[in-house]
C-alpha positions as CSV (number, residue, x, y, z in Angstrom):
1,M,-0.1,-0.1,0.2
2,V,1.3,3.4,-0.7
3,A,2.2,5.3,2.2
4,T,0.3,8.3,1.1
5,D,-2.9,6.3,0.8
6,L,-2.5,4.9,4.2
7,L,-2.0,8.4,5.7
8,V,-5.5,9.6,3.9
9,Q,-7.3,6.4,5.4
10,L,-6.1,7.0,8.7
11,G,-6.5,10.7,8.8
12,V,-10.1,10.3,7.5
13,V,-10.9,7.8,10.3
14,S,-9.3,9.7,12.9
15,V,-10.7,12.8,12.1
16,Y,-14.0,11.4,11.9
17,L,-13.8,10.0,15.6
18,V,-12.5,13.0,17.0
19,V,-15.5,15.0,15.7
20,S,-17.9,12.6,17.3
21,V,-16.0,13.0,20.6
22,V,-16.4,17.0,20.2
23,V,-20.0,16.6,19.8
24,G,-19.8,14.7,23.1
25,A,-18.0,17.4,24.7
26,L,-20.6,20.2,23.7
27,A,-23.3,17.7,25.1
28,Y,-21.4,17.5,28.4
29,R,-21.8,21.3,29.2
30,L,-25.7,20.8,28.8
31,T,-26.0,17.6,30.6
32,S,-26.8,17.7,34.5
33,R,-25.4,15.0,36.5
34,D,-28.6,13.8,37.9
35,A,-29.6,10.4,36.7
36,E,-32.7,10.9,35.0
37,D,-31.0,13.6,32.6
38,Y,-27.4,11.7,32.2
39,Y,-29.1,8.3,31.3
40,L,-32.4,9.3,30.0
41,A,-32.0,12.9,28.7
42,S,-34.6,14.0,30.9
43,R,-37.4,11.7,28.8
44,S,-37.5,14.8,26.2
45,L,-36.3,12.9,23.2
46,G,-38.4,13.7,20.0
47,T,-39.3,11.3,16.7
48,V,-36.3,12.2,14.8
49,V,-33.5,12.1,17.6
50,L,-35.4,8.9,19.3
51,L,-35.6,7.2,15.8
52,F,-32.1,7.6,14.8
53,T,-30.7,7.2,18.2
54,T,-32.1,3.6,18.3
55,F,-31.4,3.0,14.7
56,A,-27.6,4.2,15.0
57,T,-27.4,2.1,18.4
58,L,-28.1,-0.8,16.4
59,L,-25.8,0.1,13.6
60,S,-23.0,-2.4,15.4
61,A,-20.4,-4.5,13.6
62,F,-23.0,-7.4,13.5
63,T,-25.2,-5.2,11.1
64,F,-22.7,-3.1,9.1
65,F,-19.8,-5.7,8.8
66,G,-21.2,-9.1,10.0
67,G,-24.1,-9.2,7.7
68,P,-22.6,-8.2,4.4
69,N,-19.7,-10.9,5.5
70,L,-22.5,-13.4,5.7
71,A,-24.2,-12.1,2.5
72,F,-20.8,-12.4,0.9
73,S,-20.1,-16.2,2.0
74,A,-23.8,-17.4,2.0
75,G,-26.1,-15.1,-0.4
76,P,-28.3,-12.2,-0.1
77,E,-31.2,-13.9,1.7
78,W,-29.8,-12.3,5.1
79,I,-31.8,-9.2,4.0
80,L,-35.2,-11.0,4.6
81,V,-34.1,-11.9,8.2
82,M,-32.5,-8.6,9.0
83,G,-34.3,-5.9,6.7
84,L,-37.8,-7.4,6.6
85,M,-38.6,-10.0,9.5
86,D,-36.8,-8.1,12.0
87,G,-37.7,-4.7,10.9
88,I,-41.3,-5.6,11.4
89,L,-40.9,-7.7,14.4
90,F,-38.9,-5.3,16.2
91,A,-41.5,-2.6,15.5
92,I,-44.2,-4.6,16.7
93,L,-42.2,-5.5,19.8
94,W,-41.7,-1.6,20.3
95,Y,-45.3,-1.1,20.5
96,L,-46.1,-4.2,22.7
97,V,-43.4,-3.7,25.0
98,G,-41.9,-0.2,24.7
99,Y,-45.2,1.7,24.9
100,R,-46.3,0.0,28.1
101,Q,-42.7,0.5,29.6
102,W,-42.8,4.2,28.7
103,L,-46.3,4.6,30.4
104,I,-45.2,2.5,33.5
105,G,-41.8,4.4,33.5
106,R,-43.2,8.1,33.3
107,N,-45.4,7.5,35.9
108,R,-43.2,5.7,38.2
109,G,-39.8,7.4,37.2
110,Y,-37.8,4.1,36.5
111,V,-34.5,4.4,34.9
112,T,-33.8,0.5,34.2
113,L,-35.5,-2.5,33.6
114,G,-34.2,-4.0,36.7
115,E,-35.5,-1.3,38.7
116,M,-39.1,-1.5,37.1
117,L,-39.2,-5.2,37.8
118,G,-37.8,-5.0,41.1
119,D,-40.3,-2.3,42.4
120,R,-43.1,-4.2,40.7
121,F,-42.2,-7.5,42.6
122,G,-40.7,-6.3,45.5
123,S,-37.7,-7.8,45.3
124,K,-33.8,-6.3,45.0
125,R,-32.7,-9.8,44.3
126,L,-35.0,-9.9,41.0
127,R,-33.7,-6.6,39.9
128,A,-29.6,-7.8,40.8
129,V,-30.7,-11.0,38.6
130,V,-32.2,-9.0,35.7
131,A,-29.0,-6.6,35.5
132,G,-26.7,-9.4,36.1
133,V,-28.0,-11.3,33.2
134,S,-28.4,-8.1,31.0
135,L,-24.3,-7.2,31.7
136,F,-23.5,-10.9,31.2
137,W,-24.8,-11.1,27.5
138,L,-23.7,-7.2,26.8
139,F,-20.3,-8.2,27.2
140,P,-19.9,-10.3,23.9
141,Y,-21.9,-7.5,22.2
142,V,-19.2,-4.7,23.1
143,M,-16.5,-7.1,22.5
144,L,-18.1,-7.4,18.9
145,Q,-17.8,-4.0,18.1
146,Q,-14.1,-4.0,19.1
147,M,-13.7,-7.2,16.4
148,G,-15.4,-5.2,13.9
149,A,-13.4,-2.2,14.4
150,G,-10.1,-4.3,14.3
151,E,-11.2,-6.2,11.1
152,A,-12.5,-3.1,9.5
153,I,-8.9,-1.2,10.0
154,V,-7.1,-4.6,8.6
155,G,-9.4,-4.6,5.7
156,L,-9.0,-0.8,4.8
157,T,-5.2,-0.8,5.0
158,N,-4.5,-4.3,3.7
159,G,-3.1,-5.6,7.0
160,V,-0.7,-2.6,7.2
161,V,-2.3,-1.6,10.3
162,P,-2.9,-4.6,12.6
163,Y,-6.3,-5.9,14.1
164,W,-5.5,-5.2,17.8
165,A,-4.7,-1.5,16.9
166,G,-8.3,-0.9,15.5
167,A,-9.9,-2.7,18.4
168,A,-7.9,-0.5,20.9
169,L,-8.9,2.4,19.1
170,I,-12.3,2.5,19.1
171,T,-12.1,1.1,22.8
172,L,-10.2,4.4,23.8
173,F,-13.1,6.7,22.1
174,M,-15.7,4.5,23.5
175,I,-14.5,5.3,27.0
176,V,-13.8,8.9,26.8
177,Y,-17.2,9.4,24.9
178,V,-19.3,7.7,27.8
179,V,-17.5,9.4,30.4
180,L,-18.1,12.8,28.6
181,A,-21.5,12.9,27.1
182,G,-24.2,10.8,28.6
183,L,-27.2,9.9,27.0
184,R,-28.2,13.5,25.1
185,G,-24.5,13.4,23.5
186,V,-25.0,9.8,22.6
187,A,-28.2,11.1,21.0
188,W,-27.0,13.9,19.3
189,T,-23.9,11.9,17.6
190,D,-26.4,8.8,16.9
191,T,-28.4,11.0,15.3
192,L,-25.8,12.7,13.2
193,Q,-24.0,9.1,12.4
194,G,-27.3,7.6,11.6
195,V,-28.3,9.9,8.8
196,F,-24.5,9.9,7.5
197,M,-24.3,6.3,7.4
198,L,-28.0,6.1,5.4
199,S,-26.5,8.7,2.9
200,I,-23.2,6.9,2.5
201,V,-24.1,3.6,2.0
202,W,-26.3,4.6,-0.9
203,V,-23.7,6.6,-2.3
204,A,-21.3,3.6,-2.0
205,V,-24.1,1.4,-3.8
206,I,-24.2,3.7,-6.6
207,W,-20.3,4.1,-6.8
208,V,-19.7,0.3,-6.9
209,V,-22.3,-0.3,-9.7
210,S,-21.0,2.3,-12.1
211,A,-17.4,1.4,-11.5
212,A,-18.3,-2.6,-12.0
213,G,-20.0,-1.7,-15.2
214,G,-23.8,-1.5,-14.0
215,L,-26.2,-3.8,-12.7
216,D,-26.4,-6.2,-15.5
217,A,-22.7,-6.8,-15.4
218,I,-22.7,-7.3,-11.6
219,S,-25.8,-9.9,-12.1
220,S,-24.2,-11.5,-15.0
221,S,-21.0,-11.9,-12.7
222,M,-22.7,-13.2,-9.8
223,A,-24.7,-15.8,-12.3
224,S,-21.6,-17.3,-13.3
225,T,-19.6,-17.4,-10.2
226,N,-22.3,-17.8,-7.4
227,P,-25.7,-18.7,-9.3
228,E,-27.0,-20.1,-5.8
229,F,-27.2,-16.5,-5.2
230,L,-30.1,-15.6,-7.6
231,A,-32.2,-18.3,-5.9
232,L,-34.5,-17.8,-3.0
233,G,-33.5,-20.3,-0.1
234,G,-31.0,-23.2,0.0
235,G,-27.6,-23.7,1.6
236,L,-27.7,-22.1,5.1
237,Y,-31.1,-20.1,4.4
238,S,-33.6,-23.0,5.6
239,P,-36.8,-21.5,6.5
240,Q,-36.0,-22.8,10.2
241,W,-33.0,-21.3,10.5
242,M,-34.3,-17.8,9.1
243,I,-37.3,-17.8,11.3
244,S,-35.1,-18.7,14.4
245,S,-32.8,-15.8,13.6
246,A,-35.5,-13.4,12.7
247,V,-37.3,-14.1,16.2
248,T,-34.2,-14.3,18.4
249,I,-32.5,-11.3,17.1
250,A,-35.9,-9.0,17.2
251,F,-36.7,-10.4,20.8
252,G,-33.2,-10.3,22.0
253,V,-33.0,-6.6,20.7
254,T,-35.9,-5.6,22.9
255,M,-34.2,-6.3,26.2
256,F,-31.1,-4.8,25.0
257,P,-29.9,-2.5,27.8
258,Q,-29.1,0.4,25.3
259,I,-32.6,-0.2,23.5
260,N,-34.5,-1.1,26.2
261,Q,-33.8,2.1,28.2
262,R,-34.7,3.9,25.2
263,F,-38.2,2.7,25.9
264,F,-38.3,5.3,28.8
265,V,-36.9,8.6,26.7
266,A,-39.8,9.9,24.6
267,K,-41.1,13.4,25.6
268,D,-44.6,11.8,24.5
269,A,-47.0,9.0,23.1
270,T,-47.0,10.6,19.6
271,V,-43.2,10.3,19.5
272,L,-43.1,6.6,20.3
273,K,-46.0,6.0,17.8
274,R,-44.2,7.7,14.8
275,S,-40.9,6.0,15.9
276,F,-42.0,2.4,15.6
277,V,-44.2,3.0,12.3
278,L,-41.1,4.6,10.7
279,W,-38.8,1.9,12.0
280,P,-39.1,-0.7,9.3
281,I,-38.7,1.7,6.5
282,L,-35.5,2.8,7.9
283,V,-34.2,-0.5,8.5
284,L,-34.8,-1.5,4.9
285,L,-33.0,1.7,3.6
286,L,-29.8,0.6,5.5
287,F,-29.9,-3.1,5.3
288,V,-30.9,-3.7,1.7
289,P,-27.9,-1.9,0.2
290,A,-25.1,-2.9,2.9
291,F,-25.9,-6.7,2.3
292,L,-26.3,-6.3,-1.5
293,L,-22.7,-4.9,-1.2
294,G,-21.6,-8.3,0.3
295,S,-23.3,-10.3,-2.2
296,W,-21.9,-8.4,-5.2
297,A,-18.3,-8.6,-3.7
298,A,-18.7,-12.5,-3.9
299,G,-20.1,-12.3,-7.6
300,L,-17.1,-9.7,-8.5
301,G,-14.5,-12.2,-7.4
302,V,-13.4,-9.7,-4.5
303,A,-10.6,-11.7,-2.3
304,V,-10.9,-11.0,1.4
305,P,-7.8,-11.2,3.4
306,E,-7.7,-13.4,6.3
307,G,-9.3,-11.4,9.4
308,A,-10.8,-8.7,7.3
309,N,-14.2,-7.5,6.5
310,V,-15.8,-7.5,3.0
311,V,-17.0,-4.2,2.6
312,P,-13.7,-2.1,3.3
313,V,-12.0,-4.6,0.8
314,L,-15.0,-3.9,-2.1
315,L,-14.6,-0.1,-1.6
316,N,-11.1,-0.2,-1.7
317,E,-11.1,-1.8,-5.2
318,Y,-13.8,0.2,-6.9
319,T,-13.9,3.6,-4.9
320,P,-11.2,6.0,-4.2
321,V,-9.0,5.9,-1.2
322,W,-10.6,8.7,0.8
323,F,-14.2,7.3,0.0
324,S,-13.4,3.9,1.3
325,A,-12.0,5.3,4.5
326,L,-15.1,7.9,5.1
327,V,-17.2,4.9,4.7
328,V,-15.4,2.8,7.4
329,A,-14.9,5.8,9.6
330,G,-18.4,6.2,9.7
331,A,-19.1,2.5,10.2
332,M,-16.6,2.7,13.0
333,A,-18.3,5.7,14.6
334,A,-21.6,3.8,14.2
335,M,-20.3,0.8,16.1
336,M,-19.0,3.5,18.8
337,S,-22.4,4.8,19.2
338,S,-23.5,1.2,19.6
339,S,-20.6,0.9,22.2
340,D,-21.2,4.0,24.1
341,S,-24.8,3.4,24.5
342,M,-24.1,-0.1,25.6
343,L,-21.6,0.9,28.3
344,L,-24.0,4.1,29.2
345,S,-26.6,1.7,29.7
346,G,-24.7,-1.2,31.6
347,S,-23.3,1.8,34.0
348,S,-26.7,2.6,34.9
349,Y,-27.4,-1.3,35.5
350,L,-24.3,-1.5,37.5
351,T,-24.7,1.6,39.8
352,R,-28.9,1.7,40.1
353,D,-29.3,-2.3,40.2
354,L,-26.4,-3.5,41.8
355,Y,-24.0,-0.9,43.6
356,R,-26.7,1.1,45.1
357,P,-29.1,-1.3,46.5
358,F,-26.5,-3.8,47.6
359,V,-23.1,-2.0,48.4
360,A,-23.7,1.7,49.1
361,P,-27.5,2.5,49.5
362,D,-26.4,6.0,50.8
363,A,-24.1,6.7,47.9
364,T,-23.8,10.6,47.0
365,A,-24.3,11.3,43.2
366,D,-20.7,12.2,43.0
367,R,-19.5,9.0,44.1
368,E,-22.0,7.0,42.1
369,A,-20.9,8.6,39.1
370,W,-17.3,7.8,39.9
371,V,-18.4,4.2,40.1
372,A,-20.2,4.4,36.8
373,R,-17.0,5.8,35.0
374,G,-14.5,3.1,36.8
375,G,-17.2,0.4,35.7
376,V,-17.2,1.7,32.2
377,A,-13.5,1.9,31.7
378,A,-12.9,-1.9,33.4
379,F,-15.8,-3.1,31.2
380,A,-14.6,-2.0,28.1
381,V,-10.7,-2.9,28.8
382,L,-11.9,-6.6,29.7
383,T,-13.9,-6.5,26.4
384,F,-10.9,-5.5,24.3
385,V,-8.7,-8.1,25.8
386,A,-11.3,-10.6,25.0
387,S,-11.7,-9.4,21.4
388,L,-8.2,-10.2,20.9
389,F,-8.9,-13.9,21.2
390,R,-11.7,-13.5,18.6
391,P,-14.1,-16.1,19.8
392,G,-16.1,-16.7,16.6
393,T,-17.2,-14.7,13.5
394,L,-19.2,-11.3,14.0
395,I,-22.6,-13.1,13.4
396,E,-21.7,-16.1,15.7
397,V,-20.6,-13.5,18.4
398,G,-23.7,-11.5,17.9
399,D,-26.0,-14.2,17.5
400,T,-25.0,-15.7,20.9
401,A,-25.6,-12.7,22.5
402,F,-29.0,-12.0,21.0
403,G,-30.4,-15.2,22.0
404,G,-29.1,-14.8,25.6
405,F,-31.2,-11.6,25.9
406,A,-34.0,-13.1,23.9
407,Q,-34.7,-15.5,26.9
408,L,-35.5,-12.5,29.0
409,T,-38.0,-11.2,26.9
410,L,-41.2,-13.4,27.4
411,P,-40.9,-13.6,31.3
412,V,-41.1,-9.5,31.1
413,M,-43.8,-9.4,28.7
414,V,-45.9,-11.6,30.9
415,A,-45.0,-9.2,33.9
416,L,-46.1,-6.2,31.9
417,Y,-49.5,-7.7,31.0
418,W,-50.5,-10.5,33.5
419,S,-51.4,-8.8,36.7
420,Q,-51.5,-12.4,38.2
421,T,-47.8,-12.8,37.5
422,T,-45.6,-13.5,40.8
423,R,-42.1,-13.3,42.0
424,R,-41.6,-17.0,42.0
425,G,-42.8,-17.1,38.6
426,M,-40.3,-14.5,37.3
427,F,-37.4,-16.0,39.1
428,A,-38.3,-19.1,37.4
429,G,-38.9,-18.2,33.8
430,V,-35.8,-15.7,33.7
431,L,-33.5,-18.3,35.7
432,G,-34.9,-21.3,33.7
433,G,-34.5,-19.9,30.5
434,Q,-30.9,-18.7,31.2
435,A,-29.7,-22.1,32.5
436,F,-31.0,-24.2,29.3
437,Y,-29.5,-21.4,27.2
438,L,-26.1,-21.3,28.7
439,A,-25.9,-25.2,28.7
440,H,-26.6,-25.2,25.1
441,V,-23.9,-22.2,24.4
442,F,-21.1,-23.7,26.6
443,L,-21.6,-27.4,26.7
444,P,-20.8,-29.8,24.1
445,E,-23.5,-32.0,22.1
446,V,-24.9,-34.9,24.0
447,T,-26.2,-38.1,22.5
448,V,-27.8,-41.0,24.4
449,A,-28.6,-44.0,22.8
450,G,-28.7,-42.3,19.5
451,T,-31.1,-39.7,20.7
452,T,-29.7,-35.9,21.1
453,V,-30.4,-35.0,24.3
454,L,-28.0,-31.8,24.4
455,G,-28.0,-30.1,20.7
456,A,-28.0,-27.4,18.6
457,T,-31.7,-28.1,17.4
458,Y,-35.0,-29.9,18.2
459,L,-37.2,-31.0,15.7
460,T,-35.1,-28.8,13.1
461,W,-35.6,-25.4,15.2
462,D,-32.8,-23.6,17.0
463,F,-32.2,-24.3,20.7
464,A,-32.7,-20.6,21.4
465,L,-36.1,-20.7,20.5
466,W,-36.9,-23.7,22.8
467,G,-35.4,-21.6,26.0
468,M,-37.5,-19.0,25.2
469,V,-40.6,-21.1,24.9
470,L,-39.2,-22.7,28.2
471,S,-39.1,-19.1,30.0
472,L,-42.7,-18.4,28.9
473,V,-44.1,-21.7,30.2
474,L,-42.2,-21.6,33.6
475,T,-43.1,-17.7,34.1
476,V,-46.9,-18.7,33.5
477,S,-47.0,-21.9,35.3
478,V,-45.0,-21.1,38.3
479,S,-47.0,-18.0,38.8
480,A,-50.4,-19.7,38.4
481,V,-49.6,-22.1,41.2
482,T,-47.9,-19.5,43.9
483,T,-49.3,-16.6,45.5
484,A,-48.1,-13.1,45.2
485,A,-45.7,-11.8,48.3
486,V,-47.2,-9.1,50.5
487,D,-44.6,-6.8,49.2
488,E,-45.5,-7.5,45.6
489,D,-47.8,-4.7,44.1
490,A,-49.3,-5.4,40.7
491,D,-51.1,-1.9,40.6
492,R,-47.5,-0.5,39.9
493,F,-48.0,-1.7,36.3
494,A,-51.7,-0.5,36.2
495,V,-51.5,2.0,33.5
496,G,-54.0,2.3,30.5
497,L,-52.8,2.9,26.8
498,R,-53.3,6.9,26.4
499,A,-52.0,9.4,24.2
500,D,-50.5,11.9,26.5
């Protein structure tokens, strides 16, 4: 690689990230130190900012690099899983879970999911379990962003800059940003980055199509090199796999701390309704071009080096150096948006659901803030170290985290809508689903007398779906046969669906 090209690439990436931090520093001056403003921007976000901060928070390495990588290796049907199925499924869940959670949170002043459930069921331990499970599955998803950044730098610079350097760069920026900005700053940069990525990915598509000779030339090349990409289904994309992936991702996203906490922040019901109606459109506008780029790269015979992502390599080949660097810079900034949102929400779970109830109930706001900052730094450093071992592909690591979070969703939905849910039912549903899922993630497959008793699928359906069913059955059945404790209060969730 020419030295000047390398300098241009690294310069564009660095400038973009620095600008993002400057926006965070400006937001710092407008953010007060109370929890509701720092974590929830005083529940004041409007439609555009709420929509784009949720959108940019999900523009992770899983989406922008993992998705095109999968489309490159297996075909473009991943668009159906993420673009259509999850765009629609998550919009529905945003209404079913998010709207009701917003009503309850506004009435009661809740900041975290654990705080809300712990108060309803009169249990600090349930609050701690929800926070602990959430932080556990947040770890691999933060690590995923660092892996994606490292691989992006490798692909952009053709391996001149090593993997660890890209991972370290985004780790440093995410720590600095969360310490500075709070949700208000995160939301501002999320909006800017969401608009930027939505625009730049379409410019990238147009540029690649033009440089490659047009859509007909790309389609002809794909038909000769990867004819299976032009047919629906086959290979990896069985109906069971696609449905399982769509369901676990959509339900998992609903319980992501950084997404779930955004259910509390809308300034009114109209903002919420507009946001989840527009969500599927926004998803399609990004995912379709991003995943097409991955599929086209396969048809165009692009060679992706070991440890790199396909999008930077494709853009390096078909667009100018500065443009490919700009796209990667934007993608890394979007990953930083995901990471800083995760770390910010994770710090609220750490301080409000674990530190304050169990360690220092009388801690001052300043002391709690320093604990949050220290927790953010420690968490980010640990995930960075873990990312150096690269325990799987971006899709594999992300899918594992989605499945873990998905085990929480149905017990929470039962609690939100069924007043007969009991504390014991919640413990049974949450812990039972997690135990089942963890066993399948970390233990090897077990076969007894020719029958699989611990495997990846049952009746051809992914084990994550069976864990979700188990969590639902346990929550409902145990609640049905137990009585509520005296300190449980179903009236805390007794709100009507109203417009303001």
